[in-house]
C-alpha positions in Angstrom: 1.3 27.4 11.6 -1.0 25.9 14.2 -2.7 22.7 12.9 -5.1 20.3 14.6 -5.5 16.7 13.5 -8.9 15.0 13.8 -8.1 11.3 14.0 -4.4 11.8 14.6 -3.8 8.1 15.3 -4.2 6.8 11.7 -1.3 5.4 9.8 -1.1 8.3 7.3 -2.3 10.9 9.7 0.2 10.4 12.5 3.0 10.3 9.9 1.9 13.6 8.5 1.6 15.0 12.0 5.2 14.0 12.7 6.4 15.4 9.4 4.8 18.8 10.1 6.1 18.7 13.7 9.7 18.2 12.4 9.0 21.1 9.9 8.3 23.4 12.9 4.6 23.6 12.9 2.5 23.6 16.2 0.6 20.3 16.2 -2.3 19.1 18.3 -4.6 16.2 17.7 -7.5 14.0 18.9 -8.7 10.4 18.4 -11.0 7.9 20.0 -8.4 5.1 19.7 -4.7 5.1 19.1 -2.7 1.9 18.6 1.0 1.0 18.2 3.2 2.1 16.5 1.4 5.5 16.3 1.0 5.7 20.0 4.7 5.4 20.9 5.8 7.6 17.9 3.4 10.4 18.9 4.3 10.1 22.6 8.0 10.3 21.8 7.7 13.9 20.4 4.9 15.1 22.8 2.0 14.8 20.3 0.1 12.0 21.9 -3.3 13.4 23.2 -3.6 13.2 27.0 -7.0 11.5 26.7 -8.8 9.6 23.9 -12.0 11.0 22.6 -13.2 14.1 20.8 -12.9 17.6 22.4 -14.6 20.4 20.5 -12.9 22.9 22.9 -9.6 22.2 21.1 -11.0 23.8 18.0 -10.6 27.6 18.1 -10.1 30.5 15.7 -6.4 30.5 16.7 -5.9 27.4 14.5 -4.6 27.9 10.9 -6.2 24.7 9.8 -7.7 21.4 10.7 -6.7 18.1 9.0 -9.5 15.5 8.9 -8.7 11.8 8.9 -10.7 9.1 7.2 -11.4 7.4 10.6 -13.5 10.3 11.7 -17.2 10.5 10.9 -19.3 13.3 9.3 -20.9 14.1 12.7 -17.6 14.3 14.5 -18.0 17.1 17.2 -14.6 18.6 16.4 -15.4 18.7 12.7 -18.7 20.4 13.4 -17.0 23.0 15.6 -14.4 23.7 12.9 -17.2 24.3 10.4 -19.1 26.5 12.8 -16.0 28.7 13.4 -15.0 28.8 9.8 -11.6 27.2 10.4 -10.0 25.9 7.2 -10.5 22.1 6.9 -8.3 19.9 4.8 -8.3 16.2 4.2 -4.7 14.9 4.3 -4.6 14.4 0.5 -5.8 18.1 0.1 -3.1 19.2 2.5 -0.4 17.3 0.7 -1.4 18.8 -2.6 -1.4 22.3 -1.0 2.2 21.6 0.2 3.3 20.3 -3.3 1.3 22.4 -5.8 4.4 24.2 -7.0 6.4 20.9 -7.3 6.6 18.2 -9.9 4.2 15.5 -8.5 4.9 11.9 -9.3 1.7 10.1 -8.3 1.8 6.3 -8.3 -1.7 4.7 -8.8 -3.0 1.2 -9.5 -4.7 -1.7 -7.8 -1.4 -3.3 -6.8 2.3 -2.4 -6.5 1.8 1.3 -5.5 3.8 1.1 -2.3 6.7 -0.7 -3.9 6.9 1.5 -6.9 6.7 4.6 -4.8 9.4 3.2 -2.5 11.7 2.4 -5.4 11.5 5.9 -6.8 12.2 7.5 -3.4 15.1 5.0 -2.9 16.7 5.9 -6.2 16.3 9.7 -5.8 17.7 9.6 -2.3 20.6 7.3 -3.4 21.5 9.9 -6.1 21.1 12.8 -3.6 18.2 14.3 -5.5 16.1 16.0 -2.9 12.4 15.0 -2.9 9.4 15.1 -0.7 7.2 12.0 -0.4 4.3 10.2 1.0 4.4 6.4 1.0 2.0 3.8 2.6 4.6 1.7 4.4 7.6 2.2 6.6 10.9 2.2 4.6 14.2 1.1 5.9 16.3 4.1 6.9 13.4 6.6 7.0 11.9 7.9 10.2 8.5 8.8 8.8 6.4 7.9 5.8 5.8 11.6 4.9 8.4 14.2 4.2 7.6 17.9 3.4 10.1 20.6 2.7 10.2 24.0 1.0 13.4 23.1 -0.9 12.5 19.9 -2.8 11.3 20.4 -6.4 9.8 16.9 -6.7 7.2 15.1 -4.5 6.5 11.4 -4.9 3.0 10.3 -3.7 1.5 6.9 -3.4 -1.9 7.4 -5.0 -4.6 5.4 -3.3 -7.9 5.2 -5.1 -9.9 5.1 -1.8 -12.0 8.0 -0.6 -10.3 11.3 0.4 -12.2 11.9 3.6 -15.7 11.4 5.3 -16.9 14.6 3.6 -15.0 14.2 0.3 -15.9 11.2 -1.9 -13.2 11.8 -4.5 -10.4 9.1 -4.7 -7.2 10.3 -3.1 -5.2 10.1 -6.3 -7.4 12.6 -8.1 -6.7 15.2 -5.4 -3.0 15.0 -5.9 -3.3 16.2 -9.6 -0.3 14.3 -11.1 2.4 15.8 -13.2 3.8 12.3 -13.8 1.2 9.6 -13.3 1.7 5.9 -13.0 -1.0 3.2 -13.2 0.4 -0.2 -12.3 -2.7 -2.3 -13.1 -6.4 -2.5 -12.6 -8.1 -5.2 -10.5 -11.4 -4.6 -8.9 -11.2 -3.7 -5.2 -13.1 -1.6 -2.5 -16.5 -2.8 -3.6 -18.1 -0.9 -0.7 -17.1 2.3 -2.5 -17.0 1.1 -6.1 -19.9 -1.3 -6.5 -19.2 -2.2 -10.1 -16.0 -3.0 -12.0 -16.9 -0.4 -14.6 -17.2 2.4 -12.0 -13.8 1.3 -10.5 -12.1 1.4 -13.9 -13.5 4.9 -14.5 -11.5 6.3 -11.6 -8.3 5.4 -13.4 -9.4 6.9 -16.6 -10.2 10.2 -14.8 -6.7 10.0 -13.2 -5.0 9.5 -16.6 -6.9 12.3 -18.2 -5.9 14.7 -15.4 -2.2 14.6 -16.3 -1.2 17.7 -18.2 0.1 17.8 -21.8 3.7 18.3 -20.7 3.5 15.4 -18.2 4.0 11.7 -18.5 1.4 8.9 -18.3 3.2 5.6 -17.4 1.1 2.5 -17.5 1.5 -1.3 -17.5 0.8 -2.4 -21.0 0.7 -6.1 -19.9 -2.6 -5.4 -18.1 -5.4 -6.0 -20.6 -8.0 -3.8 -18.9 -5.5 -1.0 -18.3 -4.2 -1.2 -21.8 -7.7 -1.0 -23.3 -8.6 2.0 -21.0 -5.3 3.7 -22.0 -6.1 3.3 -25.7 -9.6 4.8 -25.5 -9.1 7.5 -22.9 -8.5 11.2 -23.9 -4.9 11.3 -22.6 -3.0 14.5 -23.3 0.3 13.5 -21.6 3.1 11.5 -23.3 2.1 7.8 -23.0 4.8 5.4 -21.9 3.8 1.7 -21.6 6.0 -0.8 -19.7 6.1 -4.5 -19.0 8.3 -7.1 -17.2 12.0 -6.2 -17.2 14.2 -8.8 -18.9 15.9 -10.9 -16.3 17.1 -14.3 -15.2 17.3 -16.2 -11.8 20.4 -18.0 -10.7 21.0 -19.6 -7.2 18.0 -17.7 -5.8 19.2 -14.3 -7.0 17.4 -12.3 -9.7 19.5 -10.4 -12.2 18.4 -7.7 -14.7 19.5 -8.1 -18.3 21.5 -7.2 -20.3 24.0 -6.0 -17.8 23.5 -8.7 -15.1 22.4 -6.2 -12.4 21.8 -8.2 -9.2 18.7 -7.4 -7.1 17.7 -8.0 -3.5 14.1 -8.4 -4.5 12.4 -10.9 -6.8 9.1 -11.8 -8.5 7.5 -11.0 -11.8 5.5 -8.2 -10.2 8.6 -6.5 -8.8 10.4 -6.8 -12.1 7.4 -5.0 -13.6 7.4 -2.4 -10.8 11.1 -1.7 -11.6 10.3 -0.6 -15.1 7.6 1.8 -13.8 10.0 3.3 -11.4 12.7 3.5 -14.0 10.5 5.5 -16.4 9.3 7.8 -13.6 12.9 8.5 -12.5 13.8 9.1 -16.1 11.1 11.8 -16.3 12.9 13.8 -13.7 16.4 13.5 -15.2 17.7 10.1 -13.9 19.6 8.1 -16.5 19.1 4.4 -16.8 22.7 3.8 -15.8 22.1 5.8 -12.6 18.9 4.0 -11.9 20.4 0.5 -12.2 23.2 1.4 -9.9 20.8 2.7 -7.3 18.2 -0.1 -7.5 20.7 -2.8 -6.6 20.5 -1.8 -2.9 16.7 -1.6 -2.7 15.4 -4.2 -0.2 11.7 -3.6 -0.5 9.1 -1.8 1.6 8.0 -3.1 5.0 5.5 -6.0 4.8 6.1 -6.4 1.0 7.6 -9.9 0.6 9.5 -9.1 3.8 11.8 -12.0 5.0 11.1 -12.8 8.6 13.5 -15.7 9.1 15.6 -18.2 7.0 18.1 -20.9 7.2 19.6 -23.2 4.6 16.4 -25.2 4.0 13.6 -22.9 5.1 12.4 -19.3 4.6 9.5 -17.4 6.1 8.0 -14.3 4.5 5.2 -11.9 5.3 3.4 -9.8 2.7 0.6 -7.2 2.6 -1.1 -9.2 -0.3 -4.8 -9.4 0.3 -6.6 -8.6 -3.0 -6.8 -11.4 -5.6 -4.2 -9.9 -7.9 -1.7 -9.2 -5.1 -2.2 -12.7 -3.7 -1.7 -14.4 -7.0 1.4 -12.3 -7.8 3.0 -13.0 -4.4 2.4 -16.8 -4.6 3.7 -17.0 -8.2 6.8 -14.9 -7.3 7.7 -17.2 -4.4 7.2 -20.4 -6.5 9.3 -19.0 -9.3 12.1 -18.0 -6.9 12.1 -21.3 -5.0 10.9 -23.8 -7.6 12.3 -26.9 -5.8 10.8 -26.1 -2.4 7.3 -26.7 -1.0 5.3 -23.5 -0.8 3.0 -23.1 2.2 0.8 -20.0 1.4 -1.4 -18.7 4.3 -3.8 -15.8 3.5 -6.1 -13.9 5.8 -9.5 -12.7 4.6 -9.6 -9.4 6.4 -10.9 -6.5 4.1 -14.6 -5.7 3.5 -14.2 -6.9 -0.1 -12.5 -10.2 0.7 -15.2 -11.1 3.3 -18.0 -10.5 0.9 -19.3 -13.6 -0.8 -19.9 -12.0 -4.2 -16.4 -10.6 -4.3 -14.7 -13.8 -3.1 -15.3 -15.2 -6.6 -12.5 -12.9 -7.8 -10.0 -15.2 -5.9 -10.5 -18.1 -8.3 -7.1 -19.7 -9.0 -5.2 -17.2 -6.9 -3.6 -19.9 -4.7 -3.0 -22.5 -7.5 0.8 -22.2 -7.3 0.9 -23.1 -3.6 1.6 -26.6 -2.6 -0.3 -26.1 0.6 -3.0 -23.4 0.7 -4.4 -22.0 4.0 -7.1 -19.5 4.4 -7.7 -17.8 7.8 -10.6 -15.5 8.8 -11.8 -14.1 12.1 -15.6 -14.4 12.6 -15.4 -11.3 14.8 -14.0 -9.3 11.9 -16.9 -10.4 9.7 -19.4 -9.5 12.4 -17.7 -6.1 13.0 -18.1 -5.3 9.3 -21.8 -6.3 9.6 -21.4 -8.9 6.8 -23.1 -12.3 6.5 -21.1 -15.2 8.0 -18.6 -16.9 5.7 -18.6 -20.7 5.4 -15.8 -23.1 4.5 -17.8 -24.3 1.5 -18.0 -20.7 0.2 -14.2 -20.4 0.4 -13.6 -23.7 -1.4 -16.0 -22.6 -4.2 -14.4 -19.1 -4.5 -10.8 -20.3 -4.7 -11.8 -23.3 -6.7 -9.6 -25.5 -4.6 -11.1 -28.2 -2.3 -7.8 -29.1 -0.5 -7.5 -25.7 1.2 -7.1 -25.7 4.9 -9.5 -23.2 6.5 -9.0 -21.9 10.1 -10.8 -19.1 12.1 -8.7 -19.0 15.3 -5.0 -18.1 15.5 -4.4 -21.1 17.8 -5.7 -23.6 15.2 -3.6 -21.9 12.6 -0.4 -21.9 14.6 -0.8 -25.5 15.6 -1.3 -26.5 12.0 1.8 -24.6 10.8 4.1 -26.0 13.6 3.0 -29.6 12.8 4.4 -29.3 9.3 7.9 -30.4 8.2 9.7 -27.2 7.5 12.6 -28.7 5.6 12.9 -27.5 2.0 9.9 -25.3 2.6 8.9 -21.6 2.0 6.2 -20.2 4.2 4.2 -17.0 3.2 1.8 -15.2 5.5 -0.3 -12.7 3.6 -2.7 -10.2 5.1 -3.6 -6.6 5.6 -4.6 -7.6 9.2 -2.7 -9.6 11.8 -4.2 -13.1 11.8 -6.2 -12.6 15.0 -3.3 -11.0 16.9 -0.7 -13.6 15.9 3.0 -12.6 16.4 4.5 -13.7 13.1 8.1 -13.0 14.1 7.7 -15.3 17.1 6.0 -18.0 15.0 8.9 -17.7 12.4 11.4 -18.4 15.2 9.5 -21.5 16.2 9.3 -22.7 12.6 
């Protein structure tokens, strides 16, 4: 098949392009900006466009399909040309569904934990030599791409983002995947630019749960009050399976699962909840608990999810993708529980549209309470780029309900503050969906 990618440089898009290239498809693409690591990865296999920009002449009737990325706009000249010529247009979620419609689809949804649960399921199935296709939102250790598509696998594991499908399709992505086995990890309001009210946001998860067929499984976190209420009142046909935190204990900085003292390489209450979701999903495709526990011991986590950058006997530095209130709170609490006798320095960047909106900032109340030192970073240029009103230090103090926060808006200020601290018996956590104004966290970790 000949397929052209409009906005090939996106994280999900370039991984799908690579997956189809490895499958033997003829791939072309365009984008108006392509950054690392997508640039190098596409260039390595000859898929990097010669020039940046949009070129309608690339769209011809010789194409079998066009895949449209979220980065493109509705008036994109290549998209308009494809419509004019009648070329089949897919969003990448639509294309993934098309490739998996005859498979068992495990779709992992929820406001937090999606990537980790998806990665856990993939890890266990691969460990047991159970062939599966997948799409996950972060790079996994030992995997070349974040997307795998094959004709042979009978199962596909999909991270089910609730964000919009494409510029011309306002459906949440996880609705498009039509789950056979659906997971919802929890509900905490996010993406207020798309879901302006909490009620509207919750409704998307109800729709998702009600889509699962009668012979499927609906796996949900019963410890989440909002999700539990929604799950009780929704018209769910599938078998309902609630889960909570897996019984465990911590000894000498290592977390063990009970009752059989299974040692883990990950930690945190949120991950011990994620494990139960993954266990139930794997059980739904024939994996026994005994097999699951044996496989999960070697799981090290997904990239940027409580990822250890550097450590010695008295200091550890982690980075994490946490940016929403629920994710931030879970990460900070996990680190404090794992290292109760160390000072915790928690540094979080306000980077998303929601987190830089004064009304939404109120959702962060108490999220940094477990940190001994709390630091908030934001880049005024990011605020301006998103066309939002300026954020003040006073607004941040009021939102987090903590007046001893340190607030910085240049990476130089932030780095100088961090390096001036005594790092002995300390854990540092850098949490963001951005990059702290271009800061090299690995280099900073080495300095610390």
